[in-house]
C-alpha atoms as one frame of an Amber mdcrd trajectory, in Angstrom:
protein
  -0.002   0.019  -0.162   2.976   2.459   0.922   4.352   1.565  -2.850   0.936
   2.809  -4.293   0.814   5.667  -2.212   4.443   6.893  -3.351   3.595   6.127
  -7.033   0.442   8.470  -6.553   2.356  11.111  -4.791   5.415  11.337  -7.377
   2.658  11.627 -10.290   0.837  14.038  -8.349   4.305  15.875  -7.830   4.842
  15.799 -11.504   1.646  16.974 -12.365   1.516  19.656  -9.754  -1.640  18.409
  -8.087  -1.977  18.918  -4.538  -5.239  17.116  -4.445  -3.480  13.951  -5.696
  -0.704  14.405  -3.203  -3.148  14.439  -0.388  -4.935  11.279  -1.647  -1.951
   9.670  -1.435  -1.104  10.760   2.265  -4.563   9.356   3.037  -3.716   6.084
   1.616  -0.167   5.517   3.051   0.335   3.131   5.752   2.609   4.710   7.975
   0.301   6.143  10.714  -0.224   2.682  12.244   3.436   2.178  13.327   3.558
   5.744  14.735   0.733   4.984  16.713   2.600   1.721  17.906   5.640   3.591
  18.518   3.515   6.019  20.806   1.807   3.343  22.609   5.031   1.506  23.379
   6.747   4.689  24.834   3.575   5.361  26.904   3.469   1.640  28.359   7.632
   1.244  28.337   7.213  -1.962  26.108  10.267  -2.329  24.292   9.431  -5.426
  22.552   6.301  -3.468  20.632   8.716  -0.489  19.975  11.252  -2.761  18.327
   8.436  -4.069  16.203   7.000  -0.755  15.306  10.207   1.130  14.577  11.391
  -1.654  12.134   7.859  -1.398  10.587   8.302   2.422  10.237  11.527   2.050
   8.942  10.911  -0.575   6.288   7.728   1.305   5.274   9.563   4.660   4.962
  12.668   2.974   3.069   9.845   1.499   0.556   8.387   4.708  -0.153  11.564
   6.690  -0.655  12.807   3.635  -2.917   9.538   3.912  -5.088  10.050   7.778
  -5.296  13.550   7.416  -6.349  12.335   5.084  -9.004   9.690   7.241 -10.221
  12.123  10.429 -10.179  14.628   8.635 -12.146  12.358   7.220 -14.977  10.917
  10.749 -15.593  11.853  12.329 -18.707  13.239  15.817 -17.681  13.901  16.897
 -21.454  10.186  18.005 -21.922   9.562  19.239 -18.224   8.875  22.930 -17.317
  11.046  24.235 -14.502   8.639  25.297 -11.837  10.795  27.934 -10.389  12.241
  31.026 -11.493  15.287  30.865  -9.841  17.556  30.172 -12.710  18.483  26.878
 -11.162  18.744  23.986 -14.160  16.066  21.303 -13.508  17.202  18.384 -11.740
  15.762  15.522  -9.730  15.514  17.549  -6.781  13.944  20.536  -8.129  10.739
  18.568  -8.976
């Protein structure tokens, strides 16, 4: 589900569509581990903390990996630069 959310957010960024980016945030499954981390800290449960931290790290790495994949597949030769700073377009300017 996180991979799908990353794909949707990547395409939303490429199309400059805030609604699509917000929709991607709604389907991302990273909120559960965050709540688990909070509960583990509140109850001092180290086993739960380890499990939820691992789930959060793996999920975030998956999202970053899919985002990088989308960014490197993008054809930047036909892209419009979205800023007037004079900075040449790179993967980081999108």
